[in-house]
C-alpha positions as CSV (number, residue, x, y, z in Angstrom):
1,X,16.7,-70.1,-70.7
2,X,14.4,-72.0,-73.0
3,X,10.8,-72.7,-71.8
4,X,8.5,-75.4,-73.2
5,X,4.8,-75.6,-72.4
6,X,2.6,-78.7,-72.8
7,X,-0.8,-80.0,-71.8
8,X,-0.8,-82.8,-69.2
9,X,-2.8,-84.8,-71.7
10,X,0.1,-84.7,-74.2
11,X,2.5,-87.6,-74.7
12,X,5.2,-86.5,-72.3
13,X,7.5,-89.3,-73.4
14,X,8.2,-87.3,-76.6
15,X,9.9,-84.7,-74.5
16,X,12.1,-87.1,-72.6
17,X,15.5,-87.9,-74.1
18,X,17.7,-90.7,-72.8
19,X,20.3,-88.2,-71.6
20,X,17.9,-86.2,-69.5
21,X,16.1,-86.4,-66.1
22,X,12.9,-84.6,-65.7
23,X,11.9,-83.2,-62.3
24,X,8.3,-82.1,-61.7
25,X,7.4,-79.6,-58.9
26,X,3.7,-80.3,-58.2
27,X,1.2,-79.5,-55.4
28,X,0.7,-82.2,-52.8
29,X,-2.3,-83.0,-50.7
30,X,-2.2,-85.8,-48.1
31,X,-5.7,-86.8,-48.8
32,X,-4.9,-87.4,-52.5
33,X,-1.9,-89.6,-51.6
34,X,-0.2,-90.6,-54.9
35,X,-2.7,-88.9,-57.3
36,X,-0.1,-86.5,-58.7
37,X,2.5,-89.2,-59.1
38,X,0.1,-91.4,-61.0
39,X,-0.9,-88.4,-63.1
40,X,2.6,-87.4,-64.1
41,X,3.6,-91.0,-64.8
42,X,0.5,-91.5,-67.0
43,X,1.7,-88.7,-69.2
44,X,5.0,-90.6,-70.0
45,X,3.3,-94.0,-70.3
46,X,0.5,-92.7,-72.6
47,X,-2.2,-94.3,-70.3
48,X,-4.9,-93.1,-68.0
49,X,-3.8,-92.3,-64.5
50,X,-6.1,-95.0,-63.2
51,X,-4.1,-97.5,-65.2
52,X,-0.7,-96.7,-63.5
53,X,-0.1,-99.6,-61.2
54,X,2.8,-99.5,-58.8
55,X,4.6,-102.2,-56.8
56,X,6.7,-101.8,-53.6
57,X,10.4,-102.8,-53.6
58,X,12.2,-104.6,-50.8
59,X,12.8,-101.3,-49.0
60,X,9.6,-99.6,-50.0
61,X,10.7,-97.9,-53.2
62,X,7.8,-97.8,-55.7
63,X,8.2,-99.2,-59.2
64,X,6.0,-99.7,-62.2
65,X,4.1,-103.0,-62.3
66,X,3.2,-105.5,-64.9
67,X,3.4,-104.6,-68.6
68,X,4.1,-100.9,-68.1
69,X,7.3,-99.5,-69.6
70,X,10.1,-100.8,-67.4
71,X,12.7,-98.5,-69.0
72,X,11.1,-95.6,-67.1
73,X,12.6,-94.9,-63.7
74,X,11.1,-92.6,-61.2
75,X,11.1,-91.5,-57.6
76,X,9.2,-88.9,-55.6
77,X,9.2,-86.9,-52.3
78,X,6.8,-84.5,-50.6
79,X,7.0,-82.0,-47.8
80,X,4.1,-79.9,-46.7
81,X,2.1,-78.8,-49.8
82,X,4.8,-79.5,-52.3
83,X,6.1,-82.6,-54.1
84,X,8.9,-83.4,-56.5
85,X,8.8,-86.2,-59.0
86,X,11.9,-87.4,-60.9
87,X,11.6,-89.3,-64.2
88,X,14.3,-90.7,-66.4
89,X,14.8,-93.5,-69.0
90,X,17.2,-96.3,-68.1
91,X,17.9,-94.5,-64.9
92,X,17.0,-95.1,-61.2
93,X,16.8,-91.6,-59.8
94,X,16.4,-90.8,-56.1
95,X,15.0,-87.5,-54.9
96,X,14.2,-85.8,-51.6
97,X,12.5,-82.6,-50.6
98,X,12.4,-80.7,-47.3
99,X,10.9,-77.3,-46.3
100,X,13.3,-74.8,-44.8
101,X,12.3,-74.0,-41.2
102,X,13.9,-73.8,-37.8
103,X,14.8,-77.2,-36.5
104,X,16.0,-77.7,-33.0
105,X,18.8,-80.1,-32.1
106,X,20.4,-80.1,-35.5
107,X,23.8,-80.6,-34.1
108,X,22.6,-83.4,-31.8
109,X,21.1,-85.2,-34.8
110,X,24.2,-84.7,-36.9
111,X,26.5,-86.0,-34.3
112,X,24.4,-89.0,-33.8
113,X,23.6,-90.0,-37.4
114,X,26.1,-88.1,-39.7
115,X,29.8,-88.7,-40.1
116,X,32.3,-86.9,-37.9
117,X,33.4,-84.7,-40.8
118,X,29.9,-83.7,-41.6
119,X,29.1,-82.9,-38.0
120,X,32.2,-80.8,-37.7
121,X,31.4,-78.8,-40.8
122,X,27.9,-78.0,-39.5
123,X,29.3,-77.0,-36.1
124,X,31.6,-74.4,-37.7
125,X,28.6,-72.6,-39.3
126,X,26.3,-69.9,-38.0
127,X,22.9,-71.0,-36.8
128,X,21.2,-69.6,-39.9
129,X,23.6,-71.2,-42.3
130,X,23.6,-74.4,-40.3
131,X,19.9,-75.1,-40.8
132,X,20.2,-74.9,-44.6
133,X,23.4,-76.9,-44.8
134,X,22.0,-79.6,-42.5
135,X,18.9,-80.0,-44.8
136,X,21.1,-80.0,-47.9
137,X,23.1,-82.9,-46.4
138,X,20.0,-84.7,-45.2
139,X,18.2,-84.5,-48.6
140,X,21.4,-85.6,-50.4
141,X,21.8,-88.6,-48.2
142,X,18.1,-89.5,-48.6
143,X,18.3,-89.1,-52.4
144,X,21.3,-91.4,-52.7
145,X,19.6,-94.0,-50.4
146,X,16.4,-93.9,-52.6
147,X,18.5,-94.2,-55.8
148,X,20.2,-97.3,-54.4
149,X,16.8,-98.7,-53.4
150,X,17.7,-98.8,-49.7
151,X,15.9,-97.2,-46.8
152,X,17.2,-95.0,-44.1
153,X,18.0,-98.1,-42.0
154,X,21.1,-98.5,-44.3
155,X,22.7,-95.9,-42.1
156,X,23.1,-92.2,-42.8
157,X,26.7,-92.4,-41.6
158,X,27.6,-94.8,-44.3
159,X,27.2,-92.0,-46.8
160,X,29.4,-88.9,-46.6
161,X,28.6,-85.6,-48.4
162,X,30.6,-82.4,-48.6
163,X,30.1,-78.9,-50.0
164,X,32.7,-78.0,-52.6
165,X,32.6,-74.6,-54.3
166,X,28.8,-74.4,-53.7
167,X,28.1,-77.9,-55.1
168,X,27.3,-81.2,-53.2
169,X,29.9,-83.9,-53.6
170,X,29.5,-87.6,-52.7
171,X,32.6,-88.5,-50.8
172,X,31.8,-92.0,-49.6
173,X,29.1,-94.6,-50.1
174,X,29.7,-97.9,-48.4
175,X,29.6,-100.7,-50.9
176,X,29.6,-98.3,-53.9
177,X,31.9,-96.4,-56.2
178,X,31.3,-92.6,-55.7
179,X,32.7,-91.8,-59.1
180,X,29.7,-93.6,-60.6
181,X,27.2,-91.2,-59.0
182,X,25.7,-87.8,-59.8
183,X,24.3,-85.5,-57.1
184,X,22.5,-82.3,-57.9
185,X,21.1,-79.6,-55.6
186,X,17.8,-78.5,-57.3
187,X,17.1,-74.8,-58.1
188,X,13.9,-74.4,-56.1
189,X,12.2,-71.5,-54.3
190,X,14.2,-70.4,-51.2
191,X,11.8,-72.1,-48.8
192,X,12.4,-75.5,-50.3
193,X,15.5,-77.7,-50.4
194,X,15.7,-80.6,-52.8
195,X,18.4,-82.9,-54.1
196,X,18.5,-85.4,-57.0
197,X,20.8,-88.4,-57.2
198,X,21.4,-91.1,-59.8
199,X,24.0,-93.7,-60.7
200,X,25.4,-93.2,-64.2
201,X,26.6,-90.6,-66.6
202,X,25.8,-86.9,-66.3
203,X,22.4,-85.9,-67.7
204,X,20.7,-82.7,-68.4
205,X,18.1,-81.6,-65.9
206,X,14.7,-80.3,-67.0
207,X,12.4,-78.7,-64.4
208,X,8.7,-78.9,-64.9
209,X,6.2,-76.7,-63.1
210,X,2.5,-77.3,-63.1
211,X,0.5,-74.1,-63.9
212,X,-2.3,-72.9,-61.7
213,X,-4.9,-74.3,-64.2
214,X,-3.8,-77.8,-63.2
215,X,-3.6,-78.9,-66.9
216,X,-0.7,-76.9,-68.4
217,X,3.0,-77.6,-67.5
218,X,6.0,-75.4,-68.2
219,X,9.5,-76.8,-68.6
220,X,12.6,-74.7,-68.1
221,X,16.0,-75.9,-69.3
222,X,19.5,-74.5,-69.6
223,X,21.1,-74.4,-73.0
224,X,23.1,-77.6,-73.9
């Protein structure tokens, strides 16, 4: 495993290849709203965080405004005190994050909003395994929806996800070709469940973690 360290003031664009997607794990505070998102994007755009202007898409997906580099695609999600930010060139990533905790009525929710096959698969699991599997399905569906630019109103049952040999697999997407999509379960701490999705060719994933000093970031990547 190779580790790269940079300062947040560095030009992060120099570390982003066209065949990569960067995922940042950063702290989140509700009072700061999009502060960390602006700060990370500023590193790739080589501007001050206050100069990062965003616009809302039709279904609420944020995008870069005005003259900012439109080749840079991004998405973000937060849960509790954690947030994930996905960044890629010529890509439109979708990402979703949930904290692992006991959630009542999982089967009721799955039977109402998921596909019959997904609900049946969850029903066959133990209660402990069911909670994690449910959140993996939920974050995968949300990530795909965000990557398409649609909201949850599109319908969670119009997307079908299954587990195959420990990996998430997109089985069905109404109006889309599943072979065109990539779906990755992110290697996070056990208490967090996150999924990344994008349409296009496979890319290498690089995970960035902000250090406790708030200014240094460490990137871990697997060998190519």
